[in-house]
N, C-alpha and C positions, 0 to 999 in steps of 0.2 A: 547743828545746832537743829535741824527739822527733826520734824516728826517720824518715826520709822513707819514706814508703809507696810497694811497687813495684808501679804499676799501668799498664796500657796499655788505652787505651779506640778501640778500631775499628768503623768503619762495614762492613757486609756489607750492600751495601741499604740498606732503612729497617730492619734491625736494628742494634744496635749491640753489643757485647763488650767488659763492664768484664771484663780478665783479672788475678785477683791474682799478683804473678810473687814473690813469700815466702812463707813457710810458716809467719810468726805475725804475725797481727793483731792486734795489742794496744794499740800507744800512741796513745792519746786526742787527742792534737795533729794525729800523722799519718790517723788517719781524720778528724778532724774537715776537715782538710784534703782529704782523699780525697771527699768528701763536698759540700764547695763546688766542688772540680772535675765534679764527674759532673752536679750538678744544671746547674751551668753550662753543660756538653753537653747535657744533655736541652731546656733552652731553648734552645740555639742551635738544636741539631740535630731536634728533635721525633722520636725515631726511635717507629716502631709496637710495635718490641719491644727490651728492652735486657736480655741474658742476661751474668748475673753467674758466673765460670767460676771454679769454687772447686778447679781437678785440683790446684795446688801449694801448697790452703793446709791445715795442720794441724792451726791452733789459730786461734779469734778472738774478742777479746771482744764482751758480747753488745750494745755499743754499733754493733757491724755489724749486725745486726738493724735497728737504728734508722737506718741508713745505707741498708737494703735497702724499709724502710715507706715512711719520704722518697721513694723512689725513685719506690716501686710509687703513692704519692701524685698525684706529680706528672705522670706517665705516664698515670692513670686520668681525670684533668681532659679526655684525648682519646681517650679511649680505647688507650691503648699497655698494653704488659704487660710485667711483670717477670719472668724464669724464673734456676730455679737449674741449674749444670750440674757435672757431676766432683765433688759434694760425697762425702765420704769418709763414711761410716757412723757416727764418733760425733759428728761435727760434724750430720750428717743429724738425730739422736736428739734436739738442741736446738731444732730446727725443729719436732719430733714433741713434745715437754713441753711448748714453749709455743703450740704450736695452730697454728703460722703455715704449718706442712705443709697446711695446708687452703684457704689463701691465695694459696699459689705452688705453680708445675707446676715438677717437677724432670727432668731428663735426665741418662743415662749419660753425655754427654760435647758436648763445644760444638758439634761436626758438628750434631745431634740435635736441640739446644735451636734454634740458629740456622733450621732449617729445620722445627723444630714436630712432627718425627719421633716420633711416642709409642715405648713399648715395654711391652709384655703382659708 
């Protein structure tokens, strides 16, 4: 009976972009369904890189961190990587507090995340 999480998964060559199209990601059932959708996409497509685009997100529950870690574990089995783009400073703080900023790369926008262009 939970809300549907509006997420779009698109491929740009060997890079998959998971774009969250909602400002708040907190419904447990919706997050679980999205996680299943992402896992299925990874199994079917084996992207080299998966970009999680948080441009529109203002809040997410800690369950989202589990989704990111699950995706990272799946991609790591064949040397793929998960990166984060366009995350706001308040949400980035959650990654720092949990030390997850050490295992994920962060990019200011989706385009740079896809290209792998780093910013100094």
